[in-house]
RORO-956768 format. One record per atom (N, C-alpha, C, CB): z, x, y; residue number from 1; atom name. Coordinates in steps of 0.02 Angstrom, whole numbers, plus 50000, padded with zeros to 5 digits. Last residue first. Glycine has a CB too. Layout:
% RORO-956768
       w       u       v     n   atom
       Z       X       Y   NUM     CA
...
END
This chain:
% RORO-956768
       w       u       v     n   atom
   51062   49251   50944    83      N
   51068   49233   51015    83     CA
   51138   49213   51033    83      C
   51021   49177   51033    83     CB
   51055   49262   50809    82      N
   51073   49322   50845    82     CA
   51085   49307   50919    82      C
   51019   49376   50838    82     CB
   51012   49137   50768    81      N
   51079   49158   50750    81     CA
   51102   49219   50789    81      C
   51083   49173   50675    81     CB
   50879   49138   50811    80      N
   50926   49092   50842    80     CA
   50998   49112   50830    80      C
   50915   49022   50817    80     CB
   50825   49232   50723    79      N
   50826   49247   50795    79     CA
   50875   49202   50831    79      C
   50755   49240   50826    79     CB
   50836   49161   50604    78      N
   50874   49224   50612    78     CA
   50878   49243   50686    78      C
   50841   49281   50572    78     CB
   50746   49057   50631    77      N
   50816   49042   50618    77     CA
   50860   49104   50629    77      C
   50825   49016   50547    77     CB
   50625   49124   50641    76      N
   50650   49092   50701    76     CA
   50724   49075   50692    76      C
   50610   49029   50718    76     CB
   50645   49280   50555    75      N
   50622   49212   50558    75     CA
   50649   49181   50622    75      C
   50643   49171   50496    75     CB
   50607   49442   50505    74      N
   50636   49399   50557    74     CA
   50603   49331   50554    74      C
   50627   49431   50627    74     CB
   50649   49545   50382    73      N
   50602   49491   50396    73     CA
   50636   49445   50446    73      C
   50582   49452   50330    73     CB
   50654   49711   50335    72      N
   50685   49659   50376    72     CA
   50632   49607   50391    72      C
   50716   49688   50441    72     CB
   50613   49824   50268    71      N
   50620   49762   50230    71     CA
   50659   49709   50269    71      C
   50654   49775   50164    71     CB
   50579   49932   50343    70      N
   50649   49926   50323    70     CA
   50665   49860   50287    70      C
   50693   49931   50383    70     CB
   50438   49937   50353    69      N
   50478   49998   50358    69     CA
   50548   49989   50331    69      C
   50481   50020   50430    69     CB
   50392   49804   50335    68      N
   50365   49859   50295    68     CA
   50413   49918   50295    68      C
   50296   49880   50321    68     CB
   50470   49732   50428    67      N
   50470   49713   50358    67     CA
   50446   49772   50315    67      C
   50425   49651   50346    67     CB
   50443   49798   50549    66      N
   50512   49793   50525    66     CA
   50514   49776   50450    66      C
   50550   49741   50565    66     CB
   50305   49777   50564    65      N
   50330   49845   50553    65     CA
   50400   49843   50523    65      C
   50331   49885   50619    65     CB
   50214   49649   50501    64      N
   50278   49664   50530    64     CA
   50300   49735   50513    64      C
   50331   49614   50507    64     CB
   50060   49579   50545    63      N
   50095   49627   50502    63     CA
   50158   49649   50537    63      C
   50050   49688   50484    63     CB
   49999   49507   50644    62      N
   50048   49472   50601    62     CA
   50084   49518   50552    62      C
   50014   49417   50563    62     CB
   49903   49590   50709    61      N
   49968   49574   50741    61     CA
   50020   49540   50697    61      C
   49955   49531   50800    61     CB
   49826   49725   50638    60      N
   49831   49652   50633    60     CA
   49900   49631   50657    60      C
   49817   49628   50560    60     CB
   49834   49858   50667    59      N
   49767   49830   50655    59     CA
   49767   49754   50648    59      C
   49736   49861   50594    59     CB
   49964   49900   50678    58      N
   49925   49893   50740    58     CA
   49857   49859   50729    58      C
   49915   49960   50772    58     CB
   50011   49921   50551    57      N
   50031   49860   50586    57     CA
   49990   49848   50649    57      C
   50104   49863   50603    57     CB
   49955   50048   50526    56      N
   49937   49990   50485    56     CA
   49952   49926   50522    56      C
   49974   49992   50418    56     CB
   50025   50123   50622    55      N
   49952   50118   50625    55     CA
   49927   50058   50585    55      C
   49919   50182   50599    55     CB
   50155   50110   50573    54      N
   50139   50083   50640    54     CA
   50063   50076   50648    54      C
   50167   50129   50695    54     CB
   50140   50179   50452    53      N
   50156   50107   50452    53     CA
   50140   50076   50519    53      C
   50230   50097   50434    53     CB
   50112   50308   50502    52      N
   50064   50274   50458    52     CA
   50077   50199   50459    52      C
   50070   50301   50386    52     CB
   50231   50337   50571    51      N
   50167   50333   50608    51     CA
   50115   50296   50567    51      C
   50142   50404   50625    51     CB
   50320   50346   50466    50      N
   50329   50291   50514    50     CA
   50264   50282   50554    50      C
   50388   50307   50563    50     CB
   50234   50385   50312    49      N
   50268   50403   50375    49     CA
   50274   50341   50419    49      C
   50228   50458   50412    49     CB
   50248   50406   50144    48      N
   50232   50355   50195    48     CA
   50270   50374   50258    48      C
   50251   50282   50170    48     CB
   50186   50556   50065    47      N
   50240   50513   50090    47     CA
   50214   50462   50140    47      C
   50296   50554   50121    47     CB
   50062   50563   49937    46      N
   50086   50582   50003    46     CA
   50141   50533   50024    46      C
   50028   50583   50056    46     CB
   50049   50507   49814    45      N
   50035   50580   49819    45     CA
   50057   50608   49887    45      C
   49961   50594   49808    45     CB
   50059   50371   49802    44      N
   50120   50411   49798    44     CA
   50109   50486   49802    44      C
   50155   50395   49735    44     CB
   49955   50288   49825    43      N
   49965   50309   49755    43     CA
   50027   50354   49747    43      C
   49904   50346   49731    43     CB
   49957   50268   49961    42      N
   49972   50211   49918    42     CA
   49980   50229   49845    42      C
   49917   50160   49925    42     CB
   49929   50401   50007    41      N
   49991   50367   50025    41     CA
   50006   50310   49976    41      C
   49987   50338   50097    41     CB
   49802   50426   49955    40      N
   49859   50468   49935    40     CA
   49926   50436   49951    40      C
   49854   50536   49970    40     CB
   49729   50327   50023    39      N
   49734   50326   49950    39     CA
   49793   50367   49926    39      C
   49669   50351   49919    39     CB
   49741   50376   50152    38      N
   49769   50311   50136    38     CA
   49778   50305   50061    38      C
   49724   50254   50163    38     CB
   49668   50494   50136    37      N
   49738   50498   50156    37     CA
   49773   50432   50138    37      C
   49746   50512   50232    37     CB
   49540   50447   50109    36      N
   49575   50484   50056    36     CA
   49650   50491   50072    36      C
   49544   50554   50048    36     CB
   49501   50386   50230    35      N
   49517   50345   50172    35     CA
   49553   50382   50116    35      C
   49453   50316   50144    35     CB
   49579   50447   50374    34      N
   49530   50461   50323    34     CA
   49549   50419   50262    34      C
   49528   50538   50305    34     CB
   49626   50331   50503    33      N
   49642   50378   50449    33     CA
   49582   50389   50404    33      C
   49702   50353   50408    33     CB
   49617   50228   50590    32      N
   49603   50294   50615    32     CA
   49621   50349   50566    32      C
   49640   50305   50679    32     CB
   49626   50099   50549    31      N
   49689   50132   50565    31     CA
   49677   50200   50597    31      C
   49731   50140   50503    31     CB
   49493   50077   50516    30      N
   49521   50040   50573    30     CA
   49587   50072   50596    30      C
   49533   49966   50555    30     CB
   49488   50159   50402    29      N
   49447   50175   50461    29     CA
   49473   50140   50523    29      C
   49374   50155   50448    29     CB
   49576   50090   50316    28      N
   49589   50160   50336    28     CA
   49551   50177   50400    28      C
   49570   50208   50280    28     CB
   49507   49969   50299    27      N
   49574   49970   50329    27     CA
   49589   50039   50356    27      C
   49628   49948   50278    27     CB
   49393   50015   50235    26      N
   49386   49982   50299    26     CA
   49453   49981   50337    26      C
   49360   49910   50290    26     CB
   49453   50066   50117    25      N
   49415   50110   50161    25     CA
   49409   50079   50232    25      C
   49344   50124   50131    25     CB
   49501   49954   50056    24      N
   49550   50001   50084    24     CA
   49516   50050   50132    24      C
   49585   50040   50027    24     CB
   49398   49813   50107    23      N
   49415   49870   50065    23     CA
   49470   49912   50097    23      C
   49354   49913   50051    23     CB
   49373   49709   50192    22      N
   49347   49703   50125    22     CA
   49366   49760   50079    22      C
   49273   49696   50127    22     CB
   49485   49617   50295    21      N
   49453   49680   50279    21     CA
   49428   49675   50208    21      C
   49502   49742   50289    21     CB
   49512   49486   50295    20      N
   49513   49518   50360    20     CA
   49480   49587   50355    20      C
   49584   49525   50387    20     CB
   49529   49408   50181    19      N
   49462   49426   50203    19     CA
   49459   49453   50274    19      C
   49417   49367   50197    19     CB
   49648   49394   50123    18      N
   49633   49347   50177    18     CA
   49567   49364   50212    18      C
   49689   49347   50228    18     CB
   49648   49501   50036    17      N
   49648   49433   50008    17     CA
   49628   49381   50061    17      C
   49716   49417   49980    17     CB
   49658   49607   50130    16      N
   49597   49598   50091    16     CA
   49592   49527   50062    16      C
   49593   49649   50034    16     CB
   49786   49588   50181    15      N
   49729   49593   50227    15     CA
   49664   49581   50190    15      C
   49728   49662   50261    15     CB
   49858   49593   50060    14      N
   49857   49531   50100    14     CA
   49798   49531   50148    14      C
   49924   49522   50139    14     CB
   49842   49727   50026    13      N
   49814   49675   49983    13     CA
   49808   49609   50020    13      C
   49857   49666   49919    13     CB
   49916   49783   50131    12      N
   49845   49797   50126    12     CA
   49810   49746   50081    12      C
   49834   49868   50098    12     CB
   50043   49733   50101    11      N
   50012   49717   50165    11     CA
   49937   49728   50162    11      C
   50043   49760   50222    11     CB
   50065   49791   49975    10      N
   50063   49719   49982    10     CA
   50029   49698   50047    10      C
   50134   49690   49980    10     CB
   50067   49928   50010     9      N
   50016   49902   49964     9     CA
   50008   49826   49972     9      C
   50034   49919   49891     9     CB
   50181   49926   50091     8      N
   50116   49947   50120     8     CA
   50060   49920   50076     8      C
   50112   50025   50126     8     CB
   50275   49891   49994     7      N
   50261   49843   50049     7     CA
   50197   49862   50086     7      C
   50320   49842   50099     7     CB
   50271   50007   49916     6      N
   50251   49942   49887     6     CA
   50235   49891   49941     6      C
   50306   49916   49839     6     CB
   50320   50099   50010     5      N
   50253   50107   49982     5     CA
   50228   50041   49953     5      C
   50252   50163   49928     5     CB
   50450   50053   50027     4      N
   50404   50052   50083     4     CA
   50332   50055   50058     4      C
   50418   50110   50133     4     CB
   50496   49955   49882     3      N
   50493   50017   49920     3     CA
   50446   50007   49980     3      C
   50470   50076   49876     3     CB
   50600   49818   49841     2      N
   50534   49845   49856     2     CA
   50540   49910   49895     2      C
   50492   49794   49895     2     CB
   50723   49814   49715     1      N
   50708   49814   49786     1     CA
   50639   49847   49796     1      C
   50763   49852   49826     1     CB
END
């Protein structure tokens, strides 16, 4: 099972792979974090907080807080089933 930290890494890699940001530093600055704090989070030296994940998700609307924080992925089919 993926950890929150791994999903944060995946989200950040996705942002870079899709050329929305060119570096972790650029992502950190957009999030309002010092790049060293982001580095500590993704390397495991600091814990991943809910606030950190919300900040990450706020920089690009397609990032899902639910997926990163609790590995929930909502699809249109899942939404229909809950109705």
